[in-house]
N, C-alpha and C positions, 0 to 999 in steps of 0.2 A: 695525429693532427690532421685535418681534412687539406686536399690538396691545394697547392695555391692558385691554381686556377680559380677555384670557389671561394677560396679564403683571403686572398690579396684585396688590396682595396689601390685599382690603377685609373678608373674612371668611375662615372656614375651608370653606365649603362646597365650594369649588373645590381644596383642596389634600390631599393624601393624606397617611395618617399616614407611610407610607416617605420622603415628602419633607420632612417635619418632622422625622423621626430624622437624616435626611442633614443639615439646618439645625442640630441639636442637635452634629452631630459636626464639623462647620464650626466652631461655636462652641468645642468641647474642643479643639480643635486652634489655635486663636488663643489661647486662654487658657493652653495649654501652648508656646505659642511655636515650634509645630511646624508653621506655616504656608506654610514657603515653596513649598511645591506646590501650595497654592491661586493663585498667579501674582498676589501683590497687588501687583507690581512694574508691574505692564504697566497700572497708575491713574496711577501717581506720574508727576508732570508731564506727563499727558495734556491738562489742562486740562479735565477733566469738571469737571461742577459738579452739586450736587442742590439744590432747591428744596424749603427748609422753612417752608411756610407753616401759622403757628399762630393760626387767628383765635380761639382760647380759649388762657387762661392756662395755662403748664406750667411746670416746671423740671425734674424727670427728663427725663420723655420728651423735650423739646425738646435739652437740652444731650447726650443720652446718643446721639441720631440726630448731632447735630452733632460730636461725639465720634469717634462710628464713622464716620462721613464723613470726617474730618480724618485718620483712622490708617489709611484706605483710600488716602490721595491725592486724594479728593475735595473740593473746594471747597465748604463748605455757604452757601448762599445763604440769609437770614434774614428770615422778613416775620411780626415779631410785633405782632397785633391790627390794630388799624384806625389808630393813631399814624403819624402820616408816612407813610399810605397814601394812594391815590385811594378808597379807602373813606369817606374823612373828607369825599369830595366828592358820594358819593353812587351810586359804583359798586358794582354787584354783586360779591358772592361768586364766582359763577359768571365773570362778565367777568374778575376779577383773576386766577384761576384759568389761565383760557382765554391770557390775556395773557402769565402767567408760563410757561407749557407753550411759547409760543409762541417764547420765548428758547433752547429746547432745550436744557433740564437733562436730566442721565441719568434723574431720577426725580423726583416730587413726593410729600413728605410733608404730609398734611394732618391738622391738626387743627379740626375746626369742631363746630357744632350740627346739629342737625336740620333746619336751615333749608338747608342743602346736603347735596343728594343725589350721594354719591361714586359710586355704581353708576351713577347714567345720566349723570354728567359724565365718568366714564373711558370712557363708549362713543363720546365726541367726542375724545379723544386718542388718540396712539400713544405717548404718553411715561407709563409706569407710576404707579399710584399706590400710596404706603401708607398704609395707615390708622392715625393716629397718635391715635384716640378720636374718633369719630363719635357726638355726640348722648348717647343712651341705647342706641343700635344693639350698639355695640360696640368694643373696644379689642384688638385680637388681638395687637398686639406685646408688652402688658403680659401677657395670659394665656399668651404663649410663655416670656417672662423667668420667670414665676410656676412653671410647667411645668418650665424648666430646673432651678430650684432645688429643686424636690422630687426630680427626676431626680438631680441633684448630691449630696443627702444621704442617698437611698434608695436609688441605681442605678439606678430605673425608677421611673416613675408607674404602671405597670401594679400594680393593686390597691391604690392609697393613696387615700384617705379625706379629701377636701380639705371644711373647713369654711367657708362663707361666712357671716361675721356683720355683720349691720347695714342700710343702706339700700339691700339688693339691687334694689328695685324700682327705682331709678333711677341703676343701677350697669352701666356699659358693658364695666366688668371683668368683672362676673356674667356679662353676656350672652354674652362669649367664653368664658369659662369651660366654660358650658353647651354650648358647640359642642365645645370642644376638648377635654373630658372622652371623648367619644364615640370622639373618633380615638386617646387615647393610653392608654386605658381605665382612667382612674381616675373615680372617684365622688365627685358633687359633691351635698352637704347645705348647706340654708341654715337661719339662725336669726337672729331679731330679733323687734321690736315687728310686730304683724298691719300697722298701717299701711306697712310700712317692707319688707312682702313684697311679689311678684309673685301677682298672681290666679290666673295660668295655670301656674305651676311642677307638674310632674308628680311631682317627686325626692321624695326624704326631706328633710322639714321637722321642725328643732324648735321648742317652743315656749319651753323654759328652756333656759340655756347649759350648764348641769354636765352632763345627758346629753348634748348636741352636743360638749362636748371629751372626754368619755370616747369617744365614737367614733369622734373625728377621728383622722388621725397627721398632718394638717397644718393649722393652723386660721388663718384669715385674717381679720381686721378690716376692714373699710371706713370710708370718713370718712363720718361722720355729716353729711348736707346738710338740717340745718335749714332753710336759705333756700328748701327746694323741699315743706315741712310748716308755713308761717307762718299764723298766725291775722290775716287783715288786719281783721276786724272788731273786734278787741279795742284797746282803748286803748293807747299806745305802753308806759304803766308796768306793765299788768299783761301785757303780752305778753312784758315782758322779765323778769320775775318767772317767768312761765308755761313760758319757754324756759328760766330756768336753772334751773327745777325739773325739766324735763324731762331737762336733760341728767344732773343728779344722778341722778334716777331711773334714765336708762340707762347712766351708769356703774355702778351697782349691780347692776343686773341682767342686761348684755350687755356691759361692758367688760372688757377684758383687764386685770384686775388681780391683784396677786401673791395675794391671796385666791381669786378666780376661777379662775386657773390652776394650782391645786391639783390640778385635775380633769383637766388636761390630760398626758399620758404626757411622762416624762422622755424617751422618744425620739422624740416629737415635735418640729416645726419651729411657729415662731409667724412669721407674716406679714403685710403690709399693702403695698399699694401705693402709699400717699402720695397727698396730704401728711396728716400726722398730726395732728389734734387732742388733744395729750397732756392726759390729766386726764379723757379722755371715754371716746374707744373703746378708749384704749390710752396704760396710765400710762406715765411717761417712767423709769421704774424696770426695768419691763420691756425696754427696750431693751439694759439689758445681762443679762438673762437669756440663759444659754448657746443656748437653743433660739432665740433669735430670729435670724431672718435677711431682716432690712428693709435693712440695708445691703448683704449679698449680692445681694438682689434687685436695687438700683440697679448693682452691678458687673457681677451678670450681664444685664442690660439692655443694657450698652455691647456686652458680645460676641455676644448673640443679635442686634440689631439691626445689628451690624457681616457676622455673618454672612449674614443677610436682604438686606441691600443688595448682598453679594458674589453671591447667589444670584438675585437679579433682574438684574444686569448679564450674568453669565454665563448665563442662562436657565435656572437649574437648579432654579428653584421649580416 
């Protein structure tokens, strides 16, 4: 197997747009059940394993990688957090990764915080690493499934206008879209409270939601991470009132509510990478809006990750 530095998928810097289009083509074939020539059968009963190391909580990403592996005939080995592992005894994250890699899985899927450097550890391994969410640095497979959802709806990503609303400053999903949009030719704009926005973003920034929605062809809300904006110096009771007030104000100004979404084209789509704080960044009734593609994103996540694993194992990425 080639070295991890060339075979891992940690960010979009080393992958061409042609390879991304090939990946989407594989996902199309899987979706249409016309995947026989992709030679999935070679993995059946092969004894291959894939290690899923989720040092941070996850539902959609973890289970879609697990589903994708199982559908390829690769047995997923799962580690969820510290509970029940040697991490509880003081083992470092890096030692855990190195020891699991020594068991010779076909690939490592890793979700972690900024305290583990995926690029550095990939240099110590020959097994490929797939980034399943790395601190605030990136979540490339989420960006891929978002882009695949846009492509499925519009026929192409090129020329589309993706609006990302919310806590962009702390969003690894947004960070990956800033990279991917340059590969696939769609434009990204951001919108949210000033304290939620990155200071070094050079693209289009909207101060209010109405013109932002009117501009976009795809609007994506992000989870509000108020735990990253806490006011620790405030007494507990006043902090609770402050947070509740902030949530209400956020919903009125930036929430995907029925009244706000009248400014979004009927031809546009609504997305959210999850998990959703219903009643804050997205109202529950919006989930039944015909423009809403949230569950399509989840379905597409399995397709894209299955195509990705296949491409990694076949050396096609």
